[in-house]
Chimera marker file (.cmm) of the C-alpha trace (Angstrom):
<marker_set name="trace">
<marker id="1" x="-33.657" y="-0.037" z="-26.711" r="1" g="1" b="0" radius="0.5"/>
<marker id="2" x="-34.478" y="-1.996" z="-23.571" r="1" g="1" b="0" radius="0.5"/>
<marker id="3" x="-36.056" y="-5.399" z="-23.927" r="1" g="1" b="0" radius="0.5"/>
<marker id="4" x="-38.079" y="-4.688" z="-20.797" r="1" g="1" b="0" radius="0.5"/>
<marker id="5" x="-41.243" y="-3.306" z="-22.314" r="1" g="1" b="0" radius="0.5"/>
<marker id="6" x="-43.874" y="-5.010" z="-20.156" r="1" g="1" b="0" radius="0.5"/>
<marker id="7" x="-45.126" y="-2.911" z="-17.267" r="1" g="1" b="0" radius="0.5"/>
<marker id="8" x="-46.782" y="-4.550" z="-14.268" r="1" g="1" b="0" radius="0.5"/>
<marker id="9" x="-48.664" y="-2.482" z="-11.746" r="1" g="1" b="0" radius="0.5"/>
<marker id="10" x="-48.788" y="-3.844" z="-8.188" r="1" g="1" b="0" radius="0.5"/>
<marker id="11" x="-50.737" y="-2.382" z="-5.302" r="1" g="1" b="0" radius="0.5"/>
<marker id="12" x="-49.353" y="-2.684" z="-1.779" r="1" g="1" b="0" radius="0.5"/>
<marker id="13" x="-50.682" y="-1.588" z="1.557" r="1" g="1" b="0" radius="0.5"/>
<marker id="14" x="-48.593" y="0.833" z="3.626" r="1" g="1" b="0" radius="0.5"/>
<marker id="15" x="-46.958" y="-1.916" z="5.699" r="1" g="1" b="0" radius="0.5"/>
<marker id="16" x="-45.948" y="-3.928" z="2.613" r="1" g="1" b="0" radius="0.5"/>
<marker id="17" x="-44.613" y="-0.830" z="0.849" r="1" g="1" b="0" radius="0.5"/>
<marker id="18" x="-42.566" y="0.174" z="3.907" r="1" g="1" b="0" radius="0.5"/>
<marker id="19" x="-41.111" y="-3.323" z="4.201" r="1" g="1" b="0" radius="0.5"/>
<marker id="20" x="-40.201" y="-3.374" z="0.502" r="1" g="1" b="0" radius="0.5"/>
<marker id="21" x="-38.683" y="0.113" z="0.609" r="1" g="1" b="0" radius="0.5"/>
<marker id="22" x="-36.651" y="-0.761" z="3.706" r="1" g="1" b="0" radius="0.5"/>
<marker id="23" x="-35.190" y="-3.856" z="2.042" r="1" g="1" b="0" radius="0.5"/>
<marker id="24" x="-34.516" y="-1.986" z="-1.210" r="1" g="1" b="0" radius="0.5"/>
<marker id="25" x="-32.697" y="0.776" z="0.677" r="1" g="1" b="0" radius="0.5"/>
<marker id="26" x="-30.514" y="-1.729" z="2.560" r="1" g="1" b="0" radius="0.5"/>
<marker id="27" x="-29.557" y="-3.439" z="-0.708" r="1" g="1" b="0" radius="0.5"/>
<marker id="28" x="-28.783" y="-0.130" z="-2.482" r="1" g="1" b="0" radius="0.5"/>
<marker id="29" x="-30.487" y="-1.504" z="-5.588" r="1" g="1" b="0" radius="0.5"/>
<marker id="30" x="-33.308" y="0.153" z="-7.456" r="1" g="1" b="0" radius="0.5"/>
<marker id="31" x="-36.758" y="-1.144" z="-6.583" r="1" g="1" b="0" radius="0.5"/>
<marker id="32" x="-37.023" y="-2.636" z="-10.063" r="1" g="1" b="0" radius="0.5"/>
<marker id="33" x="-33.656" y="-4.414" z="-9.793" r="1" g="1" b="0" radius="0.5"/>
<marker id="34" x="-34.580" y="-5.715" z="-6.334" r="1" g="1" b="0" radius="0.5"/>
<marker id="35" x="-37.852" y="-7.176" z="-7.626" r="1" g="1" b="0" radius="0.5"/>
<marker id="36" x="-36.119" y="-8.689" z="-10.683" r="1" g="1" b="0" radius="0.5"/>
<marker id="37" x="-33.723" y="-10.483" z="-8.320" r="1" g="1" b="0" radius="0.5"/>
<marker id="38" x="-36.671" y="-11.899" z="-6.377" r="1" g="1" b="0" radius="0.5"/>
<marker id="39" x="-38.392" y="-13.000" z="-9.590" r="1" g="1" b="0" radius="0.5"/>
<marker id="40" x="-35.151" y="-14.756" z="-10.585" r="1" g="1" b="0" radius="0.5"/>
<marker id="41" x="-35.265" y="-16.708" z="-7.326" r="1" g="1" b="0" radius="0.5"/>
<marker id="42" x="-32.527" y="-14.919" z="-5.385" r="1" g="1" b="0" radius="0.5"/>
<marker id="43" x="-32.802" y="-12.643" z="-2.378" r="1" g="1" b="0" radius="0.5"/>
<marker id="44" x="-30.487" y="-9.632" z="-2.696" r="1" g="1" b="0" radius="0.5"/>
<marker id="45" x="-27.893" y="-9.191" z="0.038" r="1" g="1" b="0" radius="0.5"/>
<marker id="46" x="-27.652" y="-5.996" z="2.018" r="1" g="1" b="0" radius="0.5"/>
<marker id="47" x="-25.070" y="-3.707" z="0.458" r="1" g="1" b="0" radius="0.5"/>
<marker id="48" x="-21.659" y="-4.054" z="2.098" r="1" g="1" b="0" radius="0.5"/>
<marker id="49" x="-20.380" y="-1.200" z="4.253" r="1" g="1" b="0" radius="0.5"/>
<marker id="50" x="-18.367" y="1.492" z="2.438" r="1" g="1" b="0" radius="0.5"/>
<marker id="51" x="-15.091" y="0.205" z="3.942" r="1" g="1" b="0" radius="0.5"/>
<marker id="52" x="-15.584" y="-3.112" z="2.137" r="1" g="1" b="0" radius="0.5"/>
<marker id="53" x="-14.479" y="-1.709" z="-1.227" r="1" g="1" b="0" radius="0.5"/>
<marker id="54" x="-11.345" y="-0.119" z="0.257" r="1" g="1" b="0" radius="0.5"/>
<marker id="55" x="-10.471" y="-3.420" z="1.931" r="1" g="1" b="0" radius="0.5"/>
<marker id="56" x="-10.988" y="-5.337" z="-1.304" r="1" g="1" b="0" radius="0.5"/>
<marker id="57" x="-8.746" y="-2.932" z="-3.227" r="1" g="1" b="0" radius="0.5"/>
<marker id="58" x="-6.011" y="-3.418" z="-0.613" r="1" g="1" b="0" radius="0.5"/>
<marker id="59" x="-6.525" y="-7.172" z="-0.674" r="1" g="1" b="0" radius="0.5"/>
<marker id="60" x="-6.075" y="-7.244" z="-4.447" r="1" g="1" b="0" radius="0.5"/>
<marker id="61" x="-2.847" y="-5.260" z="-4.045" r="1" g="1" b="0" radius="0.5"/>
<marker id="62" x="-1.476" y="-7.732" z="-1.503" r="1" g="1" b="0" radius="0.5"/>
<marker id="63" x="-2.528" y="-10.638" z="-3.731" r="1" g="1" b="0" radius="0.5"/>
<marker id="64" x="-0.703" y="-9.042" z="-6.650" r="1" g="1" b="0" radius="0.5"/>
<marker id="65" x="2.451" y="-8.659" z="-4.507" r="1" g="1" b="0" radius="0.5"/>
<marker id="66" x="2.240" y="-12.305" z="-3.432" r="1" g="1" b="0" radius="0.5"/>
<marker id="67" x="1.841" y="-13.341" z="-7.072" r="1" g="1" b="0" radius="0.5"/>
<marker id="68" x="4.967" y="-11.368" z="-8.020" r="1" g="1" b="0" radius="0.5"/>
<marker id="69" x="6.905" y="-13.070" z="-5.215" r="1" g="1" b="0" radius="0.5"/>
<marker id="70" x="5.705" y="-16.475" z="-6.433" r="1" g="1" b="0" radius="0.5"/>
<marker id="71" x="6.714" y="-15.705" z="-10.046" r="1" g="1" b="0" radius="0.5"/>
<marker id="72" x="10.173" y="-14.546" z="-8.924" r="1" g="1" b="0" radius="0.5"/>
<marker id="73" x="10.588" y="-17.641" z="-6.747" r="1" g="1" b="0" radius="0.5"/>
<marker id="74" x="9.640" y="-19.864" z="-9.695" r="1" g="1" b="0" radius="0.5"/>
<marker id="75" x="12.105" y="-18.194" z="-12.074" r="1" g="1" b="0" radius="0.5"/>
<marker id="76" x="15.016" y="-17.890" z="-9.640" r="1" g="1" b="0" radius="0.5"/>
<marker id="77" x="14.351" y="-20.964" z="-7.539" r="1" g="1" b="0" radius="0.5"/>
<marker id="78" x="14.505" y="-18.869" z="-4.338" r="1" g="1" b="0" radius="0.5"/>
<marker id="79" x="11.967" y="-16.906" z="-2.331" r="1" g="1" b="0" radius="0.5"/>
<marker id="80" x="12.312" y="-13.497" z="-0.682" r="1" g="1" b="0" radius="0.5"/>
<marker id="81" x="11.187" y="-14.699" z="2.761" r="1" g="1" b="0" radius="0.5"/>
<marker id="82" x="11.168" y="-11.245" z="4.362" r="1" g="1" b="0" radius="0.5"/>
<marker id="83" x="8.958" y="-9.766" z="1.649" r="1" g="1" b="0" radius="0.5"/>
<marker id="84" x="6.718" y="-12.834" z="1.607" r="1" g="1" b="0" radius="0.5"/>
<marker id="85" x="6.255" y="-12.775" z="5.398" r="1" g="1" b="0" radius="0.5"/>
<marker id="86" x="5.481" y="-9.041" z="5.291" r="1" g="1" b="0" radius="0.5"/>
<marker id="87" x="2.821" y="-9.502" z="2.586" r="1" g="1" b="0" radius="0.5"/>
<marker id="88" x="1.286" y="-12.460" z="4.429" r="1" g="1" b="0" radius="0.5"/>
<marker id="89" x="1.004" y="-10.336" z="7.597" r="1" g="1" b="0" radius="0.5"/>
<marker id="90" x="-0.766" y="-7.637" z="5.541" r="1" g="1" b="0" radius="0.5"/>
<marker id="91" x="-3.038" y="-10.277" z="4.026" r="1" g="1" b="0" radius="0.5"/>
<marker id="92" x="-3.942" y="-11.762" z="7.419" r="1" g="1" b="0" radius="0.5"/>
<marker id="93" x="-4.671" y="-8.300" z="8.848" r="1" g="1" b="0" radius="0.5"/>
<marker id="94" x="-6.881" y="-7.405" z="5.888" r="1" g="1" b="0" radius="0.5"/>
<marker id="95" x="-8.867" y="-10.613" z="6.287" r="1" g="1" b="0" radius="0.5"/>
<marker id="96" x="-9.432" y="-9.763" z="9.965" r="1" g="1" b="0" radius="0.5"/>
<marker id="97" x="-10.431" y="-6.167" z="9.073" r="1" g="1" b="0" radius="0.5"/>
<marker id="98" x="-12.853" y="-7.315" z="6.376" r="1" g="1" b="0" radius="0.5"/>
<marker id="99" x="-14.383" y="-9.877" z="8.721" r="1" g="1" b="0" radius="0.5"/>
<marker id="100" x="-14.862" y="-7.201" z="11.372" r="1" g="1" b="0" radius="0.5"/>
<marker id="101" x="-16.378" y="-4.717" z="8.909" r="1" g="1" b="0" radius="0.5"/>
<marker id="102" x="-18.640" y="-7.085" z="6.980" r="1" g="1" b="0" radius="0.5"/>
<marker id="103" x="-19.496" y="-10.092" z="9.148" r="1" g="1" b="0" radius="0.5"/>
<marker id="104" x="-19.196" y="-9.378" z="12.853" r="1" g="1" b="0" radius="0.5"/>
<marker id="105" x="-22.109" y="-7.661" z="14.594" r="1" g="1" b="0" radius="0.5"/>
<marker id="106" x="-21.771" y="-3.961" z="15.365" r="1" g="1" b="0" radius="0.5"/>
<marker id="107" x="-22.892" y="-2.025" z="18.395" r="1" g="1" b="0" radius="0.5"/>
<marker id="108" x="-26.297" y="-0.396" z="18.094" r="1" g="1" b="0" radius="0.5"/>
<marker id="109" x="-26.204" y="3.258" z="17.106" r="1" g="1" b="0" radius="0.5"/>
<link id1="1" id2="2" r="1" g="1" b="0" radius="0.2"/>
<link id1="2" id2="3" r="1" g="1" b="0" radius="0.2"/>
<link id1="3" id2="4" r="1" g="1" b="0" radius="0.2"/>
<link id1="4" id2="5" r="1" g="1" b="0" radius="0.2"/>
<link id1="5" id2="6" r="1" g="1" b="0" radius="0.2"/>
<link id1="6" id2="7" r="1" g="1" b="0" radius="0.2"/>
<link id1="7" id2="8" r="1" g="1" b="0" radius="0.2"/>
<link id1="8" id2="9" r="1" g="1" b="0" radius="0.2"/>
<link id1="9" id2="10" r="1" g="1" b="0" radius="0.2"/>
<link id1="10" id2="11" r="1" g="1" b="0" radius="0.2"/>
<link id1="11" id2="12" r="1" g="1" b="0" radius="0.2"/>
<link id1="12" id2="13" r="1" g="1" b="0" radius="0.2"/>
<link id1="13" id2="14" r="1" g="1" b="0" radius="0.2"/>
<link id1="14" id2="15" r="1" g="1" b="0" radius="0.2"/>
<link id1="15" id2="16" r="1" g="1" b="0" radius="0.2"/>
<link id1="16" id2="17" r="1" g="1" b="0" radius="0.2"/>
<link id1="17" id2="18" r="1" g="1" b="0" radius="0.2"/>
<link id1="18" id2="19" r="1" g="1" b="0" radius="0.2"/>
<link id1="19" id2="20" r="1" g="1" b="0" radius="0.2"/>
<link id1="20" id2="21" r="1" g="1" b="0" radius="0.2"/>
<link id1="21" id2="22" r="1" g="1" b="0" radius="0.2"/>
<link id1="22" id2="23" r="1" g="1" b="0" radius="0.2"/>
<link id1="23" id2="24" r="1" g="1" b="0" radius="0.2"/>
<link id1="24" id2="25" r="1" g="1" b="0" radius="0.2"/>
<link id1="25" id2="26" r="1" g="1" b="0" radius="0.2"/>
<link id1="26" id2="27" r="1" g="1" b="0" radius="0.2"/>
<link id1="27" id2="28" r="1" g="1" b="0" radius="0.2"/>
<link id1="28" id2="29" r="1" g="1" b="0" radius="0.2"/>
<link id1="29" id2="30" r="1" g="1" b="0" radius="0.2"/>
<link id1="30" id2="31" r="1" g="1" b="0" radius="0.2"/>
<link id1="31" id2="32" r="1" g="1" b="0" radius="0.2"/>
<link id1="32" id2="33" r="1" g="1" b="0" radius="0.2"/>
<link id1="33" id2="34" r="1" g="1" b="0" radius="0.2"/>
<link id1="34" id2="35" r="1" g="1" b="0" radius="0.2"/>
<link id1="35" id2="36" r="1" g="1" b="0" radius="0.2"/>
<link id1="36" id2="37" r="1" g="1" b="0" radius="0.2"/>
<link id1="37" id2="38" r="1" g="1" b="0" radius="0.2"/>
<link id1="38" id2="39" r="1" g="1" b="0" radius="0.2"/>
<link id1="39" id2="40" r="1" g="1" b="0" radius="0.2"/>
<link id1="40" id2="41" r="1" g="1" b="0" radius="0.2"/>
<link id1="41" id2="42" r="1" g="1" b="0" radius="0.2"/>
<link id1="42" id2="43" r="1" g="1" b="0" radius="0.2"/>
<link id1="43" id2="44" r="1" g="1" b="0" radius="0.2"/>
<link id1="44" id2="45" r="1" g="1" b="0" radius="0.2"/>
<link id1="45" id2="46" r="1" g="1" b="0" radius="0.2"/>
<link id1="46" id2="47" r="1" g="1" b="0" radius="0.2"/>
<link id1="47" id2="48" r="1" g="1" b="0" radius="0.2"/>
<link id1="48" id2="49" r="1" g="1" b="0" radius="0.2"/>
<link id1="49" id2="50" r="1" g="1" b="0" radius="0.2"/>
<link id1="50" id2="51" r="1" g="1" b="0" radius="0.2"/>
<link id1="51" id2="52" r="1" g="1" b="0" radius="0.2"/>
<link id1="52" id2="53" r="1" g="1" b="0" radius="0.2"/>
<link id1="53" id2="54" r="1" g="1" b="0" radius="0.2"/>
<link id1="54" id2="55" r="1" g="1" b="0" radius="0.2"/>
<link id1="55" id2="56" r="1" g="1" b="0" radius="0.2"/>
<link id1="56" id2="57" r="1" g="1" b="0" radius="0.2"/>
<link id1="57" id2="58" r="1" g="1" b="0" radius="0.2"/>
<link id1="58" id2="59" r="1" g="1" b="0" radius="0.2"/>
<link id1="59" id2="60" r="1" g="1" b="0" radius="0.2"/>
<link id1="60" id2="61" r="1" g="1" b="0" radius="0.2"/>
<link id1="61" id2="62" r="1" g="1" b="0" radius="0.2"/>
<link id1="62" id2="63" r="1" g="1" b="0" radius="0.2"/>
<link id1="63" id2="64" r="1" g="1" b="0" radius="0.2"/>
<link id1="64" id2="65" r="1" g="1" b="0" radius="0.2"/>
<link id1="65" id2="66" r="1" g="1" b="0" radius="0.2"/>
<link id1="66" id2="67" r="1" g="1" b="0" radius="0.2"/>
<link id1="67" id2="68" r="1" g="1" b="0" radius="0.2"/>
<link id1="68" id2="69" r="1" g="1" b="0" radius="0.2"/>
<link id1="69" id2="70" r="1" g="1" b="0" radius="0.2"/>
<link id1="70" id2="71" r="1" g="1" b="0" radius="0.2"/>
<link id1="71" id2="72" r="1" g="1" b="0" radius="0.2"/>
<link id1="72" id2="73" r="1" g="1" b="0" radius="0.2"/>
<link id1="73" id2="74" r="1" g="1" b="0" radius="0.2"/>
<link id1="74" id2="75" r="1" g="1" b="0" radius="0.2"/>
<link id1="75" id2="76" r="1" g="1" b="0" radius="0.2"/>
<link id1="76" id2="77" r="1" g="1" b="0" radius="0.2"/>
<link id1="77" id2="78" r="1" g="1" b="0" radius="0.2"/>
<link id1="78" id2="79" r="1" g="1" b="0" radius="0.2"/>
<link id1="79" id2="80" r="1" g="1" b="0" radius="0.2"/>
<link id1="80" id2="81" r="1" g="1" b="0" radius="0.2"/>
<link id1="81" id2="82" r="1" g="1" b="0" radius="0.2"/>
<link id1="82" id2="83" r="1" g="1" b="0" radius="0.2"/>
<link id1="83" id2="84" r="1" g="1" b="0" radius="0.2"/>
<link id1="84" id2="85" r="1" g="1" b="0" radius="0.2"/>
<link id1="85" id2="86" r="1" g="1" b="0" radius="0.2"/>
<link id1="86" id2="87" r="1" g="1" b="0" radius="0.2"/>
<link id1="87" id2="88" r="1" g="1" b="0" radius="0.2"/>
<link id1="88" id2="89" r="1" g="1" b="0" radius="0.2"/>
<link id1="89" id2="90" r="1" g="1" b="0" radius="0.2"/>
<link id1="90" id2="91" r="1" g="1" b="0" radius="0.2"/>
<link id1="91" id2="92" r="1" g="1" b="0" radius="0.2"/>
<link id1="92" id2="93" r="1" g="1" b="0" radius="0.2"/>
<link id1="93" id2="94" r="1" g="1" b="0" radius="0.2"/>
<link id1="94" id2="95" r="1" g="1" b="0" radius="0.2"/>
<link id1="95" id2="96" r="1" g="1" b="0" radius="0.2"/>
<link id1="96" id2="97" r="1" g="1" b="0" radius="0.2"/>
<link id1="97" id2="98" r="1" g="1" b="0" radius="0.2"/>
<link id1="98" id2="99" r="1" g="1" b="0" radius="0.2"/>
<link id1="99" id2="100" r="1" g="1" b="0" radius="0.2"/>
<link id1="100" id2="101" r="1" g="1" b="0" radius="0.2"/>
<link id1="101" id2="102" r="1" g="1" b="0" radius="0.2"/>
<link id1="102" id2="103" r="1" g="1" b="0" radius="0.2"/>
<link id1="103" id2="104" r="1" g="1" b="0" radius="0.2"/>
<link id1="104" id2="105" r="1" g="1" b="0" radius="0.2"/>
<link id1="105" id2="106" r="1" g="1" b="0" radius="0.2"/>
<link id1="106" id2="107" r="1" g="1" b="0" radius="0.2"/>
<link id1="107" id2="108" r="1" g="1" b="0" radius="0.2"/>
<link id1="108" id2="109" r="1" g="1" b="0" radius="0.2"/>
</marker_set>
């Protein structure tokens, strides 16, 4: 059973409700979760674009490959430079793609 058993009713005017609903929608949180964040002293971020999760999955894959290269280099005392350079190029490109998708401004729709 939930430990959230206290209900608080709040009345807003139309402008306040629209502003709250707009921010909640951008965060992709429930209204309740959004308000709990605010009560906890943090302002929820806007939800990242859908591409963000694909980029992060790819980034984890590249990181795993780099970790395998590092482990092999440690055990054998040599590094596969070609494979390392290839994975670093992928890593650099992913960082640029993530930056473009998440941080840089986009043209107006």
